[in-house]
N, C-alpha and C positions, 0 to 999 in steps of 0.2 A: 198729404195722402189725403184725397176727397172720397168718400164713404158715398156711394151714388144709390146701394138699393140693399136693403135687407132682408132676406126671407125667414122669417120666424114660424114653428107651428104655434096654435092654441086650440084648446079643446071647447072655446066660446065666442067662433065670429061675431054674431049678434051684439054682443055684449063688448065686444071691440069697437065695433061699429060707431056703436051710441058713445063709448066715451070719447074715442077719437073724434069725432064730431062733434058734440055738443062741449064735453069740456075742455077740450084742450083746440078748439076753433080749428079744425085741420080740414081739408077736403077730402072725400073719397074718391081718390080718381075711379077708379073700376072696382068691381066685386062682380060675386057669385055667391050662390049657398056655401060654398066651399072656402072660400079668399076674400080678401078684401085688400085694395092697395089704398096708399094713403099717402097723399104729399105733404111731405113735411122740408119746406122751405128746397132745397137742393139736392134733398135724397127722396126715396121712394121706401114706405115702409110696407111689407107684403104679408100678410097675416094667412096661415094657409091650415086648413083644418087637419088636425093631428091623428093618426091611425089609430092612437089609443088613447082614448077617452080619461083612463084611470092615469096616465101619466102626467098630466098637469103641465106640461110643460111652460116656465119660465127665465129671463133673459133679464139684462142690465144692459141698459143704452143710454146715452147721454146727448142732449141738444145742446147746441151752440145758441146763444142769444148775444144779444148787441152788448159789449162789456160795458157799459156805462148804464144797464138798464137793471141790473140785479134787484133792486129794494123793489121797482117797480114788477119784475116778474115775480116776486115774490107774495106778493100785493096780492095781484091778480090770479096766481093758483091756489092762494092758501085760504080764495075763498070761496073756491072749487072741492078741493080736496084737502085731507090732512097729511101734513109734514110729517115725514119721519126723522126722530129725534134721536140723540145720541147724548148721553148725560144731561138732559135738560134741553138741549143746543139742539135749534132744526134750522141753522147754516152755519157752513163751511168754510174757511180761510184756507185755502191750501198758498202759503207763501212762498213755498219752493217754483208751485203753476203759476203765480201770480193770478188765481181765480179764485173765485165764490162759487158755493155752489149748494143747492137746494137738491132733495130725493123726496119721492111720493110713488105709489103706486097706482097701477092703472088698474079694471078689475077683473084682471086673471091671476096678479100679481106680479107682473113686469115693472122692474124698480126702474123710476124714470129717472132721470138727473136734466136740471137744468143747470149750465155751467155757462159763467160769465167771464170769459180770458181777456185779461188786461193786456195784454201785449200783442195782440189782434186789432187791425185796425175798423171795425163794425160798429162804431157807435153810431147811435142813432136817437133822433127828434121825435119820431112817428110814437103815437099813444102803443102802448104795450099791446098782444094781442095772440092768437095764434100764429100770425103771420110774421112774428118777431123771433119766431124757432127757426132759425135760419141753415140748421143742416143736422145732422146724425154726427157726431164729433166723437162718439167712443163707442164702443160693440165690446160688450163680455164674454172674453172665453175663458170658462173654466177646464182645466186641462190633467190628465194623471201625472204630468210633467213639465214644469214652466219652462226649464232650460230646454228639452226637446222639442216643443213647439215652438218655442223663438227661434232655436238654430234651423226648422222648416222654415218658417218666416224670413228670415234672413237669406239662407239658399234660394227660395224662390222668387222673392221680390224685391230683396236687398234692404228692408224694413230698418230703422235705426230703433235702437233704446233712446225712448226717452226718460224715464224715470224707471225705478226698480232694481231688483236684486237677484233676478233671472229663477227666485227659489219660492219665495210667498208673494209675490207681485211684481210685474212687470209691465209698462207700460212700451208700446212699440207705434214710430209713425211718427207723428209732429201733430201741433196743437187745431191742425185743422181735421184730422184724424185720427185716432187713435186705437189701439185693439187691447184694451185691458184683460192682462193673462193674470190668472188666479190658478191654484191648486184644487181640483174638486173637491169639496168640502169646508173650504174656507168661508166663513162668515162675508156675504157683501157688505160693504159699508153704507149706510152708519150702524145699522142695526138692525140687520137683513135677516132671510134665511142663507140655509148654507148653500153654496153655489155645486150646482149641478150640469152635468152634459147632457145638451139637448138640442137637435139638429138646425143646423143656422146656416144658410148663404148668402153670402156676401162679396158684390162688386164694387171696385173699388177702380180709381185712376188716380197711377203713380209712375215710377221711372222706369216699369217693365212690364213686359207682358207674360202672364204666366197663371196657373191653376195648382190650388194646392187642396186636396183632400186628404183630412186629418181628423179621426175620433168624430166621425159623424160631420165635421164640418168640412163646407167648399167654400173657396176663397178664388176668386177670379178678379186678376188685374186687365186692365186696360191700358197703356201705355198713355202718359198725359200730353197732349199736342202742348209743344213749345212754341212762342210767337216767334215768327218769323222775323231772322236777321236783317234788318234792311239796312242799308249804305246810304 
């Protein structure tokens, strides 16, 4: 699954514009007083002004990085922001996923992850920079019932379970794109605030075309074009 665009709410457009341009070194593709569009590798991130400034929406999402550049990525970002720690550790080895991650906040409290997935063939020899953020590979979905939400995803898009128990945590999709589904109120890993439901819209490319509206979330899938079978 490829995540092509995510549309999220914020109450601080200007602060986010500064963070993503200056700290993450990403291009601001478009914007106005009420929204910005950030180009993050193969994915666009659009933030729009929240109608409720007291709501303070925040989200979790992850960037894939070249699988061989985890150390370089950590050095690069830790000179700019403070990494989120758990039990004194600020990097995490997910052995069952064959991946390493680090986490940090942007200026409005969004929980950002940089993840090196060693099963992916995306090795790079270029110096690590904002251009090394390849795509959004995870979007978090806090919900009232994990299994019910996954059932809707399965019915709409035929997304497979990648990991999880359909109760306290489920990742649906594949290593290019995952929906991280958790119960509302569960603390985000590694040591972050409790997950809350905030409106989000996500555009994906996958094997089917469909639209799912669920608890403030809207997911739109376009069918991935298969290469021609030439004989």
